[in-house]
C-alpha positions in Angstrom: 111.3 84.3 72.8 114.3 83.3 75.0 112.9 84.7 78.3 109.7 84.5 80.2 108.2 86.9 82.7 107.2 84.9 85.8 105.9 87.1 88.5 106.1 90.5 90.2 108.9 90.9 92.7 107.8 94.2 94.3 106.0 97.4 93.7 107.3 100.7 94.9 105.1 103.7 95.8 106.2 107.0 97.3 105.1 108.7 100.5 106.1 112.0 102.2 108.5 112.0 105.2 106.9 110.9 108.5 104.3 108.8 106.8 105.3 105.3 108.1 102.5 105.0 110.6 99.8 106.1 108.0 101.3 103.5 105.7 101.0 100.8 108.4 97.4 101.9 109.1 96.3 101.8 105.5 98.2 98.9 104.0 98.6 96.8 107.2 95.5 97.3 109.2 93.0 98.3 106.5 94.2 96.1 103.6 95.7 93.3 105.8 99.2 93.3 104.3 101.9 91.9 106.5 104.8 94.3 107.2 108.2 92.7 106.5 111.6 93.8 107.5 113.3 96.1 105.1 116.5 95.1 103.4 119.5 96.2 105.5 120.7 98.6 102.7 117.4 100.5 102.8 116.9 100.9 106.6 118.5 104.3 106.6 116.1 105.6 103.9 112.8 105.2 105.8 109.7 103.7 104.4 107.8 100.4 105.0 107.7 97.1 103.2 104.6 94.9 103.0 104.1 91.3 101.8 101.1 90.5 99.5 101.0 87.1 98.0 104.5 86.3 96.7 105.2 89.9 96.1 106.1 92.9 98.2 105.0 96.5 98.3 107.6 99.1 99.2 106.3 102.5 100.5 109.4 104.6 100.0 110.0 108.0 101.6 110.7 110.7 99.1 111.3 114.4 99.2 110.0 116.0 97.1 107.0 113.6 97.1 104.9 112.9 94.0 102.1 110.3 94.3 101.7 107.6 91.7 98.5 108.3 89.8 98.7 107.3 86.1 101.4 104.7 86.5 99.8 102.9 89.4 100.1 99.3 90.6 97.3 96.8 90.0 96.8 94.2 92.7 94.9 91.0 92.0 92.3 90.4 94.7 90.2 87.5 95.7 86.6 88.4 96.7 86.6 91.9 95.4 83.0 92.3 96.6 84.1 91.7 100.2 86.9 94.2 99.8 84.3 96.8 98.6 82.1 96.2 101.6 85.2 96.5 103.9 86.2 99.8 102.3 82.7 101.2 102.6 82.5 100.1 106.3 85.8 102.0 106.8 84.6 105.1 104.8 87.4 104.6 102.2 86.1 105.9 98.8 86.7 103.9 95.7 85.7 104.1 92.0 84.3 101.1 90.2 85.4 100.4 86.6 84.4 97.6 84.3 86.3 98.6 81.2 88.9 95.8 81.4 87.3 92.7 79.7 87.3 89.7 82.0 87.9 91.5 85.2 86.0 93.5 87.9 88.1 96.3 89.3 88.1 99.3 91.5 90.4 102.2 92.1 91.2 103.4 95.6 93.7 106.1 96.7 96.0 105.6 99.7 96.3 108.5 102.3 99.2 110.0 100.2 97.3 110.1 96.9 98.8 107.0 95.3 96.3 105.3 93.1 95.8 101.5 93.5 93.9 99.4 91.1 92.3 96.3 92.7 91.0 93.7 90.3 89.5 90.3 90.3 89.7 88.2 87.2 86.3 86.5 86.3 
């Protein structure tokens, strides 16, 4: 093969108009992602950008809005058990799933109905 996939550059999810503060609360305060400045060309479009590891998560504002459910991002987590305790303490529901061999994972929905898969490789 002449090419090699190296890493994820960014993930984009959708949110309804006026949801920037909820995005900051969920992704920034709850999950601890660092908000980063949006590219100049996207400032007029709304939304919020977050850094996680070497990748970015873009919460784009869309009308009409459709949450990502089946095609959802999977975020690799260290200390998944600690994240589960943190989510429980903040009354954020999640579903555990052990069907992926070699990984522990949970599913959690953001305030807009986007599904996130959080996994830790064993």
